[in-house]
VEXDREN-2710 file (C-alpha; in Angstrom, 1 decimal):
% VEXDREN-2710
k/r/px/py/pz
1/UNK/122.9/-15.0/-17.8
2/UNK/120.9/-12.5/-15.7
3/UNK/117.3/-11.9/-16.9
4/UNK/115.1/-9.1/-15.6
5/UNK/111.4/-8.8/-16.0
6/UNK/111.1/-5.5/-17.8
7/UNK/107.8/-3.7/-17.0
8/UNK/108.2/-1.6/-20.2
9/UNK/108.0/-4.7/-22.4
10/UNK/106.1/-7.0/-20.0
11/UNK/108.6/-9.8/-20.4
12/UNK/111.8/-11.2/-19.1
13/UNK/114.9/-10.0/-21.0
14/UNK/118.5/-10.9/-20.8
15/UNK/120.3/-8.1/-19.0
16/UNK/122.7/-6.2/-21.2
17/UNK/123.8/-2.9/-19.8
18/UNK/124.3/0.1/-22.0
19/UNK/128.0/0.2/-21.2
20/UNK/129.8/-3.1/-20.7
21/UNK/130.8/-3.8/-17.2
22/UNK/128.9/-0.8/-15.8
23/UNK/125.4/-0.5/-14.5
24/UNK/123.4/2.7/-13.9
25/UNK/120.4/2.4/-11.6
26/UNK/118.0/4.9/-10.2
27/UNK/115.4/4.1/-7.5
28/UNK/112.7/6.4/-6.3
29/UNK/113.3/6.9/-2.6
30/UNK/111.4/8.4/0.3
31/UNK/109.3/11.5/0.8
32/UNK/110.7/12.5/4.1
33/UNK/107.9/13.7/6.3
34/UNK/107.4/10.7/8.6
35/UNK/109.0/7.4/9.7
36/UNK/109.5/4.6/7.2
37/UNK/107.0/1.9/7.2
38/UNK/107.3/-1.7/6.0
39/UNK/106.4/-0.8/2.4
40/UNK/109.4/1.6/2.3
41/UNK/111.6/-1.1/3.9
42/UNK/110.6/-3.5/1.0
43/UNK/111.8/-1.0/-1.6
44/UNK/115.1/-0.4/0.2
45/UNK/115.8/-4.1/0.8
46/UNK/114.7/-5.3/-2.7
47/UNK/116.9/-2.9/-4.6
48/UNK/119.7/-3.3/-2.0
49/UNK/119.7/-7.0/-3.1
50/UNK/119.8/-6.0/-6.8
51/UNK/122.7/-3.7/-6.0
52/UNK/124.6/-6.3/-4.0
53/UNK/124.0/-9.1/-6.6
54/UNK/125.1/-6.9/-9.5
55/UNK/128.3/-6.0/-7.6
56/UNK/128.9/-9.6/-6.7
57/UNK/128.8/-10.4/-10.5
58/UNK/131.6/-7.9/-11.2
59/UNK/129.6/-4.9/-12.3
60/UNK/130.6/-1.3/-11.4
61/UNK/127.3/0.0/-10.2
62/UNK/126.2/3.6/-9.9
63/UNK/123.2/3.4/-7.7
64/UNK/121.2/6.6/-7.2
65/UNK/118.2/6.8/-4.7
66/UNK/116.7/10.2/-4.5
67/UNK/115.2/12.0/-1.5
68/UNK/112.0/14.1/-2.0
69/UNK/112.5/16.9/0.5
70/UNK/109.8/19.3/-0.6
71/UNK/106.2/18.6/-1.4
72/UNK/102.7/19.1/0.0
73/UNK/102.9/16.5/2.7
74/UNK/106.2/17.9/4.0
75/UNK/105.0/21.4/4.0
76/UNK/101.7/20.5/5.8
77/UNK/103.5/18.4/8.4
78/UNK/106.1/21.2/9.1
79/UNK/103.3/23.8/9.4
80/UNK/101.4/21.5/11.8
81/UNK/104.6/21.3/14.0
82/UNK/105.4/24.9/13.6
83/UNK/109.0/24.3/12.3
84/UNK/110.8/25.0/9.1
85/UNK/110.4/22.4/6.5
86/UNK/114.1/21.9/6.3
87/UNK/114.2/20.9/10.0
88/UNK/111.5/18.4/9.4
89/UNK/113.2/16.8/6.4
90/UNK/116.5/16.6/8.1
91/UNK/114.9/14.8/11.1
92/UNK/113.3/12.2/8.9
93/UNK/116.3/11.8/6.6
94/UNK/118.3/10.8/9.7
95/UNK/115.5/8.5/10.8
96/UNK/115.4/6.9/7.3
97/UNK/119.2/6.3/7.4
98/UNK/118.9/4.7/10.9
99/UNK/116.2/2.3/9.7
100/UNK/118.0/1.4/6.5
101/UNK/121.3/0.8/8.4
102/UNK/119.5/-1.4/10.9
103/UNK/118.1/-3.5/8.0
104/UNK/121.6/-3.9/6.5
105/UNK/120.8/-1.7/3.5
106/UNK/124.0/-0.4/1.9
107/UNK/124.1/3.3/1.2
108/UNK/123.6/4.1/-2.5
109/UNK/126.3/5.8/-4.5
110/UNK/124.5/9.0/-4.1
111/UNK/121.2/10.4/-2.6
112/UNK/120.3/13.6/-4.4
113/UNK/117.7/15.9/-2.8
114/UNK/115.2/17.8/-4.8
115/UNK/116.0/21.1/-3.2
116/UNK/119.6/20.8/-4.2
117/UNK/118.7/20.4/-7.9
118/UNK/116.6/23.5/-8.7
119/UNK/118.9/24.6/-11.5
120/UNK/118.5/21.2/-13.3
121/UNK/114.8/21.2/-12.7
122/UNK/114.3/24.7/-14.1
123/UNK/116.6/23.8/-17.1
124/UNK/114.5/20.7/-17.9
125/UNK/111.2/22.6/-17.7
126/UNK/112.6/25.3/-20.0
127/UNK/113.7/22.7/-22.6
128/UNK/110.2/21.1/-22.5
129/UNK/108.6/24.5/-23.1
130/UNK/111.0/25.2/-26.0
131/UNK/110.2/21.8/-27.6
132/UNK/106.4/22.3/-27.3
133/UNK/105.9/19.7/-24.5
134/UNK/105.0/22.2/-21.8
135/UNK/103.4/25.6/-21.4
136/UNK/103.3/28.3/-18.8
137/UNK/99.8/29.3/-17.5
138/UNK/98.9/32.9/-16.6
139/UNK/98.9/32.1/-12.9
140/UNK/102.6/31.1/-12.9
141/UNK/102.1/27.4/-13.0
142/UNK/103.8/25.3/-15.7
143/UNK/102.1/22.2/-17.1
144/UNK/103.2/19.2/-19.2
145/UNK/101.1/18.8/-22.4
146/UNK/100.4/15.1/-22.2
147/UNK/99.0/14.9/-25.7
148/UNK/102.2/16.3/-27.2
149/UNK/104.1/13.1/-26.3
150/UNK/103.0/10.2/-28.6
151/UNK/104.4/7.5/-26.3
152/UNK/102.4/8.4/-23.3
153/UNK/101.1/5.3/-21.6
154/UNK/103.7/2.9/-22.9
155/UNK/104.8/1.8/-19.4
156/UNK/101.5/1.6/-17.6
157/UNK/99.5/0.4/-20.6
158/UNK/97.0/3.2/-20.2
159/UNK/95.6/4.9/-23.3
160/UNK/94.8/8.6/-23.7
161/UNK/91.2/7.7/-24.3
162/UNK/90.8/5.7/-21.1
163/UNK/92.5/8.4/-19.1
164/UNK/90.3/11.1/-20.7
165/UNK/87.2/9.3/-19.5
166/UNK/88.0/9.8/-15.9
167/UNK/89.9/13.0/-16.0
168/UNK/88.7/16.3/-14.6
169/UNK/90.1/19.8/-13.9
170/UNK/90.4/20.6/-10.2
171/UNK/89.2/24.0/-9.0
172/UNK/92.0/26.6/-9.4
173/UNK/93.9/24.6/-12.1
174/UNK/95.0/26.6/-15.1
175/UNK/95.8/23.6/-17.2
176/UNK/94.5/23.4/-20.8
177/UNK/93.7/19.7/-20.7
178/UNK/92.5/17.6/-17.7
179/UNK/95.4/15.1/-18.5
180/UNK/98.1/17.7/-18.2
181/UNK/100.2/17.7/-15.0
182/UNK/102.2/20.3/-13.1
183/UNK/105.9/20.8/-13.7
184/UNK/106.1/24.0/-11.6
185/UNK/103.6/25.3/-9.0
186/UNK/103.3/29.0/-8.4
187/UNK/104.2/30.1/-4.8
188/UNK/101.5/30.2/-2.1
189/UNK/101.7/32.2/1.1
190/UNK/104.0/30.8/3.7
191/UNK/105.3/28.0/1.5
192/UNK/108.9/27.5/0.4
193/UNK/109.6/28.9/-3.0
194/UNK/112.4/29.5/-5.5
195/UNK/112.8/32.0/-8.3
196/UNK/112.0/30.9/-11.8
197/UNK/111.4/32.4/-15.3
198/UNK/107.6/32.0/-14.5
199/UNK/107.7/33.5/-11.1
200/UNK/108.5/32.2/-7.6
201/UNK/107.3/28.7/-6.9
202/UNK/108.3/25.1/-6.4
203/UNK/108.6/22.0/-8.6
204/UNK/105.9/19.4/-9.2
205/UNK/106.7/15.9/-7.8
206/UNK/107.4/14.2/-11.1
207/UNK/109.9/16.6/-12.6
208/UNK/112.4/16.2/-9.8
209/UNK/113.1/12.6/-10.6
210/UNK/113.6/13.3/-14.3
211/UNK/116.0/16.1/-13.5
212/UNK/118.0/14.2/-10.8
213/UNK/118.2/10.9/-12.6
214/UNK/119.5/12.4/-15.9
215/UNK/121.8/14.7/-14.1
216/UNK/123.4/11.8/-12.2
217/UNK/123.3/9.0/-14.9
218/UNK/122.9/10.7/-18.2
219/UNK/120.0/10.9/-20.7
220/UNK/119.7/7.1/-20.9
221/UNK/120.5/4.6/-18.1
222/UNK/120.0/0.9/-17.4
223/UNK/117.5/0.3/-14.5
224/UNK/114.8/2.4/-12.9
225/UNK/113.1/0.9/-9.9
226/UNK/110.5/1.7/-7.3
227/UNK/107.2/0.5/-5.8
228/UNK/104.4/-0.7/-8.1
229/UNK/102.3/2.2/-7.0
230/UNK/104.7/4.5/-8.8
231/UNK/104.1/3.0/-12.3
232/UNK/101.3/5.4/-12.9
233/UNK/101.4/8.4/-12.9
234/UNK/104.9/9.0/-11.5
235/UNK/107.0/6.8/-13.7
236/UNK/104.8/7.3/-16.8
237/UNK/105.3/11.0/-16.4
238/UNK/109.0/10.7/-15.9
239/UNK/109.3/9.0/-19.3
240/UNK/107.3/11.7/-20.9
241/UNK/109.3/14.5/-19.3
242/UNK/112.8/12.9/-19.8
243/UNK/112.3/11.7/-23.4
244/UNK/110.4/14.9/-24.3
245/UNK/113.4/17.0/-23.0
246/UNK/116.3/14.9/-24.3
247/UNK/115.0/13.1/-27.3
248/UNK/116.7/9.9/-26.1
249/UNK/115.2/6.7/-24.7
250/UNK/115.0/7.2/-20.9
251/UNK/115.4/3.8/-19.2
252/UNK/116.2/0.3/-20.6
253/UNK/114.8/-1.8/-17.8
254/UNK/111.9/-0.8/-15.5
255/UNK/111.5/-2.8/-12.2
256/UNK/108.7/-2.5/-9.7
257/UNK/108.3/-4.4/-6.4
258/UNK/104.9/-5.5/-5.3
259/UNK/102.8/-4.1/-2.5
260/UNK/102.9/-5.0/1.1
261/UNK/99.5/-6.2/2.2
262/UNK/97.6/-6.5/5.5
263/UNK/94.3/-8.4/5.4
264/UNK/94.4/-8.2/1.5
265/UNK/94.7/-4.4/1.5
266/UNK/97.7/-2.5/0.5
267/UNK/99.7/-1.2/3.4
268/UNK/99.7/2.6/3.2
269/UNK/99.6/5.7/5.4
270/UNK/96.4/6.9/3.8
271/UNK/94.6/3.7/4.9
272/UNK/96.1/3.9/8.3
273/UNK/97.0/0.2/8.2
274/UNK/100.7/0.5/8.3
275/UNK/103.5/-0.5/10.7
276/UNK/106.6/1.6/10.9
277/UNK/110.0/-0.2/10.7
278/UNK/110.7/0.8/14.3
279/UNK/107.5/-0.7/15.6
280/UNK/108.4/-4.0/13.9
281/UNK/112.0/-3.9/15.2
282/UNK/110.6/-3.6/18.7
283/UNK/109.5/-7.2/18.4
284/UNK/111.9/-8.7/15.8
285/UNK/115.5/-8.5/15.0
286/UNK/116.3/-6.5/11.8
287/UNK/117.7/-9.5/10.0
288/UNK/114.4/-11.3/10.6
289/UNK/112.5/-8.5/8.9
290/UNK/115.0/-8.5/6.0
291/UNK/114.7/-12.3/5.6
292/UNK/110.8/-12.0/5.7
293/UNK/110.9/-9.5/2.9
294/UNK/113.0/-11.8/0.8
295/UNK/110.8/-14.8/1.2
296/UNK/108.5/-13.4/-1.5
297/UNK/109.6/-12.7/-5.0
298/UNK/110.0/-8.9/-5.3
299/UNK/107.3/-8.6/-7.9
300/UNK/104.7/-10.5/-5.8
301/UNK/102.6/-9.1/-3.0
302/UNK/104.2/-9.5/0.5
303/UNK/101.6/-10.5/3.0
304/UNK/102.4/-9.2/6.5
305/UNK/101.6/-11.1/9.6
306/UNK/103.4/-12.2/12.7
307/UNK/103.4/-15.8/11.6
308/UNK/105.5/-15.0/8.6
309/UNK/107.9/-13.1/10.8
310/UNK/108.0/-15.9/13.3
311/UNK/108.9/-18.2/10.4
312/UNK/111.7/-15.9/9.4
313/UNK/113.0/-16.0/13.0
314/UNK/112.9/-19.8/12.9
315/UNK/114.7/-20.0/9.6
316/UNK/117.5/-17.7/10.7
317/UNK/117.8/-19.6/14.0
318/UNK/118.4/-22.8/12.0
319/UNK/121.0/-21.1/9.8
320/UNK/122.9/-19.5/12.8
321/UNK/122.6/-22.7/14.8
322/UNK/124.4/-24.5/12.0
323/UNK/127.1/-21.9/11.9
324/UNK/127.5/-21.8/15.7
325/UNK/130.8/-23.1/16.9
326/UNK/132.2/-23.6/13.4
327/UNK/135.8/-22.3/12.8
328/UNK/136.4/-20.0/9.9
329/UNK/137.4/-22.2/7.0
330/UNK/138.3/-21.9/3.3
331/UNK/135.2/-21.6/1.2
332/UNK/134.2/-25.0/-0.2
333/UNK/133.9/-25.5/-3.9
334/UNK/130.3/-26.3/-3.5
335/UNK/129.7/-25.9/-7.2
336/UNK/126.2/-27.4/-7.2
337/UNK/125.1/-24.9/-4.5
338/UNK/126.7/-22.0/-6.2
339/UNK/125.2/-22.9/-9.6
340/UNK/121.7/-23.3/-8.2
341/UNK/122.0/-20.1/-6.2
342/UNK/123.1/-18.1/-9.2
343/UNK/120.4/-19.8/-11.4
344/UNK/117.8/-18.6/-9.0
345/UNK/119.1/-15.1/-8.7
346/UNK/119.8/-14.8/-12.5
347/UNK/116.1/-15.6/-13.0
348/UNK/114.8/-12.1/-12.2
349/UNK/116.3/-12.1/-8.7
350/UNK/114.3/-15.1/-7.4
351/UNK/115.2/-14.8/-3.7
352/UNK/112.7/-17.5/-2.5
353/UNK/114.5/-20.0/-4.6
354/UNK/117.9/-18.7/-3.6
355/UNK/116.9/-19.1/0.1
356/UNK/115.9/-22.7/-0.7
357/UNK/119.4/-23.4/-1.8
358/UNK/120.8/-22.0/1.4
359/UNK/118.5/-24.4/3.3
360/UNK/119.9/-27.3/1.4
361/UNK/123.4/-26.1/2.3
362/UNK/122.5/-25.9/6.0
363/UNK/121.1/-29.5/5.9
364/UNK/124.5/-30.7/4.6
365/UNK/126.4/-28.7/7.3
366/UNK/124.2/-30.3/10.0
367/UNK/124.7/-33.7/8.5
368/UNK/128.5/-33.6/8.6
369/UNK/129.1/-31.2/11.4
370/UNK/129.9/-33.8/14.1
371/UNK/132.0/-36.0/11.9
372/UNK/133.9/-33.6/9.6
373/UNK/134.3/-30.2/11.2
374/UNK/136.7/-29.0/8.6
375/UNK/134.3/-29.7/5.7
376/UNK/131.4/-28.2/7.7
377/UNK/133.5/-25.1/8.3
378/UNK/134.2/-24.8/4.5
379/UNK/130.5/-25.1/3.7
380/UNK/129.7/-22.6/6.5
381/UNK/132.0/-20.1/4.8
382/UNK/130.2/-20.7/1.5
383/UNK/126.9/-20.3/3.3
384/UNK/128.0/-16.8/4.5
385/UNK/129.3/-15.9/1.0
386/UNK/126.0/-16.7/-0.7
387/UNK/124.0/-15.2/2.1
388/UNK/126.0/-12.1/1.9
389/UNK/124.7/-11.5/-1.6
390/UNK/121.2/-11.2/0.0
391/UNK/122.5/-9.2/2.9
392/UNK/122.0/-12.1/5.3
393/UNK/124.1/-14.3/7.7
394/UNK/126.9/-11.8/8.3
395/UNK/126.3/-11.5/12.1
396/UNK/128.1/-13.5/14.8
397/UNK/126.0/-16.6/15.5
398/UNK/126.1/-16.1/19.2
399/UNK/125.0/-12.5/18.9
400/UNK/122.0/-13.4/16.8
401/UNK/121.0/-16.4/18.8
402/UNK/121.2/-14.5/22.1
403/UNK/119.3/-11.6/20.6
404/UNK/121.6/-8.9/21.8
405/UNK/123.3/-8.1/25.1
406/UNK/120.1/-7.5/27.1
407/UNK/116.5/-6.7/26.8
408/UNK/114.4/-4.1/28.7
409/UNK/111.8/-6.6/29.7
410/UNK/113.9/-9.8/30.0
411/UNK/117.0/-11.3/31.5
412/UNK/120.5/-9.9/30.7
413/UNK/123.1/-12.1/29.2
414/UNK/125.1/-11.9/32.4
415/UNK/122.1/-13.0/34.5
416/UNK/121.4/-15.9/32.1
417/UNK/125.0/-17.0/32.2
418/UNK/124.9/-16.9/36.1
419/UNK/121.7/-19.0/36.2
420/UNK/123.2/-21.6/33.8
421/UNK/126.3/-21.8/36.0
422/UNK/124.0/-22.3/39.0
423/UNK/122.2/-25.1/37.2
424/UNK/125.5/-26.7/36.3
425/UNK/126.5/-26.5/40.0
426/UNK/123.2/-28.0/41.1
427/UNK/123.5/-30.9/38.7
428/UNK/127.1/-31.5/39.9
429/UNK/125.7/-31.7/43.4
430/UNK/122.9/-34.0/42.2
431/UNK/120.3/-31.4/43.3
432/UNK/118.1/-32.3/40.4
433/UNK/115.1/-30.4/41.6
434/UNK/117.0/-27.2/41.8
435/UNK/118.5/-27.7/38.4
436/UNK/115.0/-28.4/36.9
437/UNK/113.7/-25.3/38.6
438/UNK/116.4/-23.1/37.1
439/UNK/115.8/-24.6/33.7
440/UNK/112.0/-24.0/33.9
441/UNK/112.6/-20.4/35.0
442/UNK/114.8/-19.8/32.0
443/UNK/112.3/-21.4/29.7
444/UNK/109.5/-19.3/31.1
445/UNK/111.7/-16.2/30.2
446/UNK/112.0/-17.5/26.6
447/UNK/115.5/-18.8/27.1
448/UNK/116.2/-22.2/25.4
449/UNK/119.0/-24.3/26.7
450/UNK/120.9/-26.8/24.6
451/UNK/123.1/-29.3/26.5
452/UNK/125.9/-30.8/24.4
453/UNK/129.3/-32.5/24.7
454/UNK/131.0/-29.2/25.0
455/UNK/128.7/-27.8/27.6
456/UNK/125.4/-25.8/27.7
457/UNK/124.6/-23.1/25.2
458/UNK/121.5/-20.9/25.1
459/UNK/119.5/-18.8/22.8
460/UNK/116.5/-16.6/23.1
461/UNK/113.4/-18.3/21.7
END
C-alpha cells in the first residue's frame, strides 16, 4: 500500500483518501513575474510524478496548481518595464507552460489565478472577521489574529513563544500584534486594487491559496504540496486561515520537496545563484533534466552540478540504446520488476529506487537482445510502461539518441548521414585512411558511431 511522509505528523502514513477512489491535491504554483528556475522545475516534476502514479494506481485525481498573478514582485517588475501587470503575468504564464511542457509535466486539472477569485477571497476574509480570527485596521488593512487560533505552529513545529522572540512591527503596519499577518492590503497609488468592505485594496499572499484550494476541492482535501520553503509561514498561515474560516480540518497529508542547492546554498533568485530552466535546456535535453530531478528522493536536497546532469544523460543513453531497434511487443509479465518498482514508489514515492529497478530491466534487455528479440521487445514495452509513471522513456529512441534534427552549432542529421555514407563508400573502396578521417571528424563533432551487423548507427555524445 502507498505510504506518504506526512509533514503534519512527521511520519510515514498509509495513504487513505477522504473519498474512496478519488484524490484531491493542491500544489502551490508559480508567482509569475520571471522565468522558471530549476527550483520551480523540481516542484512541477515532483508533483507531476505524484499525479501520474496516483492515476496509474486507478485513482480519479483532481489536481489543482494555482498561479499567483498579483503580488509585490509582479507589481514592481511591471512598473520597471512600464507595462500593465496583466501583460507581465500573461507573458510569464505562457513561458511557464512552455517550460513545463518541455519537461513532460502534465497540465493539472485546473490552474486557478488569484485575480479570478476575489469574491472567494473577500468571502473568506469576512468569515474570519465574523469568527473573531481577523480584524480590520483603521488604515484599510485586514490582519489575521494569530493568537486566536490555538493550533498555530502545528505544521512547522514553531511555538508562539519562539516566534514572539524574533517578531517586530514594520513601520507603517497597523497590526495589533507583531505575529499577525495581512489578509487584505489597502490600495497604494498606481497599484492594482479591488473593491472590498474595508476599502479598495488587494489580497495578501497567504489568503489566496486558502480561498482557491477550498473553492476547488472543498473545506477538507487529501494532499497539499509545495517546496519546503513554503512550510512556514505560507502553509502554516493557510492552515490557520482555512480551519479558522471553515471549522474543518484543512489537509490530511502535507508534502514538501527539498531545496535545490548550488555549492551547499539554496538556489534562489534572492541569492542570485539560480539557473533558469531555459538556460539548462540550452545544454541538456529536457528528459535529462527531468531524470536528474528524480535521482534524488523528493524530500532530500537536490545538488545541482553538470556532473549530475551528465550522469543523467549517460543513464538515458543506456536506456534508449537498449530500446533502439526493438519492435513493439506485448508487455512482459515481469512480475518481479513490477513488484519492486511499485514497492519503491509506494514507499513515499522513492524515485531513486524505482530508477534502480529500471536499470535492472535494461540489463536483462541487453543480455537477451541478440538471442531473443521477442522477449527483449516485451521487456522493452514493460520498461516504457514503468518509465511512463515517472514521465520518462516515452520518446523515440532515435530522436533522443540523435538529440534532435539539428543543432545551431553542430552538424545536421542530413550532414551526419551523408558523412556516414561517405565513410561506408570509402571502406568499400578500401580507402581506410579516408574512412578513419571521416570517423575522427564526426567524433570531434561529438558524434559517436556504432558499427553493427545491421549497419552503422550514430548518436550525439
